[in-house]
N, CA, C and O atoms as CSV, one atom per row, in Angstrom:
chain,resi,resn,atom,element,x,y,z
A,1,MET,N,N,67.336,125.665,129.104
A,1,MET,CA,C,66.222,125.846,129.983
A,1,MET,C,C,66.747,126.059,131.400
A,1,MET,O,O,66.940,125.111,132.161
A,2,SER,N,N,66.965,127.282,131.718
A,2,SER,CA,C,67.577,127.597,133.010
A,2,SER,C,C,66.678,127.222,134.191
A,2,SER,O,O,67.177,126.940,135.281
A,3,GLY,N,N,65.373,127.216,133.986
A,3,GLY,CA,C,64.475,126.810,135.073
A,3,GLY,C,C,64.722,125.371,135.488
A,3,GLY,O,O,64.772,125.060,136.678
A,4,HIS,N,N,64.875,124.497,134.511
A,4,HIS,CA,C,65.144,123.082,134.789
A,4,HIS,C,C,66.492,122.928,135.473
A,4,HIS,O,O,66.629,122.161,136.426
A,5,LYS,N,N,67.491,123.663,134.980
A,5,LYS,CA,C,68.824,123.596,135.588
A,5,LYS,C,C,68.774,124.016,137.051
A,5,LYS,O,O,69.404,123.395,137.907
A,6,GLY,N,N,68.026,125.064,137.326
A,6,GLY,CA,C,67.905,125.530,138.708
A,6,GLY,C,C,67.266,124.500,139.621
A,6,GLY,O,O,67.743,124.265,140.731
A,7,PHE,N,N,66.178,123.880,139.153
A,7,PHE,CA,C,65.528,122.851,139.965
A,7,PHE,C,C,66.417,121.625,140.130
A,7,PHE,O,O,66.410,120.990,141.184
A,8,LYS,N,N,67.180,121.289,139.093
A,8,LYS,CA,C,68.109,120.157,139.185
A,8,LYS,C,C,69.152,120.425,140.281
A,8,LYS,O,O,69.468,119.545,141.081
A,9,GLU,N,N,69.672,121.643,140.299
A,9,GLU,CA,C,70.656,122.012,141.323
A,9,GLU,C,C,70.033,122.000,142.718
A,9,GLU,O,O,70.665,121.555,143.675
A,10,LEU,N,N,68.795,122.489,142.837
A,10,LEU,CA,C,68.117,122.457,144.140
A,10,LEU,C,C,67.932,121.026,144.628
A,10,LEU,O,O,68.068,120.748,145.819
A,11,LYS,N,N,67.622,120.119,143.703
A,11,LYS,CA,C,67.454,118.716,144.084
A,11,LYS,C,C,68.796,118.133,144.535
A,11,LYS,O,O,68.859,117.408,145.528
A,12,GLU,N,N,69.866,118.452,143.799
A,12,GLU,CA,C,71.198,117.963,144.172
A,12,GLU,C,C,71.611,118.465,145.557
A,12,GLU,O,O,72.348,117.784,146.270
A,13,LEU,N,N,71.141,119.650,145.937
A,13,LEU,CA,C,71.446,120.228,147.251
A,13,LEU,C,C,70.447,119.805,148.318
A,13,LEU,O,O,70.522,120.260,149.460
A,14,SER,N,N,69.511,118.937,147.948
A,14,SER,CA,C,68.469,118.435,148.850
A,14,SER,C,C,67.544,119.535,149.363
A,14,SER,O,O,66.992,119.430,150.458
A,15,VAL,N,N,67.380,120.586,148.569
A,15,VAL,CA,C,66.447,121.652,148.931
A,15,VAL,C,C,65.030,121.256,148.523
A,15,VAL,O,O,64.056,121.687,149.141
A,16,THR,N,N,64.921,120.441,147.488
A,16,THR,CA,C,63.633,119.938,147.027
A,16,THR,C,C,63.760,118.444,146.747
A,16,THR,O,O,64.859,117.935,146.529
A,17,ASP,N,N,62.640,117.757,146.754
A,17,ASP,CA,C,62.655,116.313,146.509
A,17,ASP,C,C,62.429,115.953,145.049
A,17,ASP,O,O,62.747,114.839,144.634
A,18,ALA,N,N,61.885,116.881,144.262
A,18,ALA,CA,C,61.529,116.542,142.889
A,18,ALA,C,C,61.738,117.731,141.962
A,18,ALA,O,O,61.738,118.888,142.383
A,19,ILE,N,N,61.913,117.408,140.700
A,19,ILE,CA,C,61.990,118.425,139.663
A,19,ILE,C,C,60.613,118.480,139.001
A,19,ILE,O,O,60.130,117.460,138.508
A,20,PRO,N,N,59.974,119.646,138.982
A,20,PRO,CA,C,58.622,119.706,138.405
A,20,PRO,C,C,58.643,119.491,136.894
A,20,PRO,O,O,59.631,119.790,136.223
A,21,GLU,N,N,57.546,118.971,136.378
A,21,GLU,CA,C,57.399,118.830,134.932
A,21,GLU,C,C,57.245,120.218,134.330
A,21,GLU,O,O,56.487,121.041,134.844
A,22,MET,N,N,57.956,120.479,133.251
A,22,MET,CA,C,57.908,121.798,132.632
A,22,MET,C,C,57.526,121.659,131.170
A,22,MET,O,O,57.868,120.676,130.513
A,23,THR,N,N,56.813,122.655,130.671
A,23,THR,CA,C,56.393,122.690,129.284
A,23,THR,C,C,56.830,124.015,128.677
A,23,THR,O,O,56.641,125.073,129.276
A,24,GLY,N,N,57.410,123.952,127.495
A,24,GLY,CA,C,57.806,125.174,126.795
A,24,GLY,C,C,56.744,125.571,125.785
A,24,GLY,O,O,56.201,124.723,125.077
A,25,ILE,N,N,56.455,126.842,125.723
A,25,ILE,CA,C,55.439,127.356,124.805
A,25,ILE,C,C,56.014,128.563,124.095
A,25,ILE,O,O,56.685,129.399,124.701
A,26,GLN,N,N,55.742,128.643,122.795
A,26,GLN,CA,C,56.151,129.828,122.052
A,26,GLN,C,C,55.065,130.186,121.050
A,26,GLN,O,O,54.335,129.318,120.573
A,27,ALA,N,N,54.966,131.455,120.740
A,27,ALA,CA,C,53.919,131.940,119.845
A,27,ALA,C,C,54.161,131.468,118.413
A,27,ALA,O,O,55.305,131.326,117.981
A,28,GLU,N,N,53.084,131.231,117.691
A,28,GLU,CA,C,53.187,130.865,116.289
A,28,GLU,C,C,53.905,131.985,115.545
A,28,GLU,O,O,53.604,133.161,115.751
A,29,GLY,N,N,54.829,131.636,114.703
A,29,GLY,CA,C,55.597,132.641,113.973
A,29,GLY,C,C,56.859,133.055,114.691
A,29,GLY,O,O,57.713,133.715,114.100
A,30,SER,N,N,56.997,132.693,115.926
A,30,SER,CA,C,58.202,132.962,116.704
A,30,SER,C,C,58.720,131.615,117.168
A,30,SER,O,O,58.157,131.012,118.082
A,31,ARG,N,N,59.782,131.141,116.550
A,31,ARG,CA,C,60.208,129.783,116.831
A,31,ARG,C,C,61.675,129.669,117.216
A,31,ARG,O,O,62.376,128.818,116.669
A,32,PRO,N,N,62.167,130.494,118.138
A,32,PRO,CA,C,63.581,130.414,118.493
A,32,PRO,C,C,63.983,129.069,119.091
A,32,PRO,O,O,65.096,128.603,118.851
A,33,VAL,N,N,63.108,128.443,119.857
A,33,VAL,CA,C,63.453,127.150,120.457
A,33,VAL,C,C,63.558,126.086,119.366
A,33,VAL,O,O,64.504,125.299,119.354
A,34,VAL,N,N,62.597,126.062,118.460
A,34,VAL,CA,C,62.621,125.092,117.359
A,34,VAL,C,C,63.846,125.322,116.486
A,34,VAL,O,O,64.486,124.362,116.059
A,35,ASP,N,N,64.181,126.580,116.215
A,35,ASP,CA,C,65.352,126.884,115.392
A,35,ASP,C,C,66.638,126.357,116.026
A,35,ASP,O,O,67.490,125.812,115.325
A,36,VAL,N,N,66.788,126.509,117.330
A,36,VAL,CA,C,67.979,126.003,118.019
A,36,VAL,C,C,68.042,124.470,117.936
A,36,VAL,O,O,69.103,123.902,117.677
A,37,ILE,N,N,66.920,123.821,118.153
A,37,ILE,CA,C,66.876,122.362,118.066
A,37,ILE,C,C,67.208,121.902,116.652
A,37,ILE,O,O,67.969,120.950,116.476
A,38,ASP,N,N,66.646,122.567,115.640
A,38,ASP,CA,C,66.930,122.200,114.257
A,38,ASP,C,C,68.403,122.376,113.930
A,38,ASP,O,O,69.001,121.507,113.294
A,39,ARG,N,N,69.005,123.494,114.357
A,39,ARG,CA,C,70.436,123.713,114.098
A,39,ARG,C,C,71.297,122.660,114.782
A,39,ARG,O,O,72.266,122.174,114.199
A,40,ALA,N,N,70.952,122.310,116.004
A,40,ALA,CA,C,71.720,121.294,116.739
A,40,ALA,C,C,71.603,119.939,116.038
A,40,ALA,O,O,72.582,119.202,115.922
A,41,ARG,N,N,70.414,119.629,115.582
A,41,ARG,CA,C,70.178,118.355,114.899
A,41,ARG,C,C,70.958,118.292,113.597
A,41,ARG,O,O,71.446,117.230,113.213
A,42,ASP,N,N,71.079,119.443,112.906
A,42,ASP,CA,C,71.790,119.492,111.622
A,42,ASP,C,C,73.303,119.629,111.818
A,42,ASP,O,O,74.051,119.630,110.840
A,43,GLY,N,N,73.755,119.743,113.055
A,43,GLY,CA,C,75.179,119.830,113.351
A,43,GLY,C,C,75.800,121.178,113.070
A,43,GLY,O,O,77.010,121.269,112.862
A,44,LEU,N,N,74.996,122.227,113.059
A,44,LEU,CA,C,75.523,123.577,112.797
A,44,LEU,C,C,75.921,124.264,114.066
A,44,LEU,O,O,76.384,125.404,114.032
């Protein structure tokens, strides 16, 4: 999640005071995020 990484870096540089809450959304039938999480969980 590059958006979160960017905000984390901005906070570390004192450009912002907080990291905003983020939500990921993907269309039904398209599950690349879930697939990556499942593979990581299975140790692949």
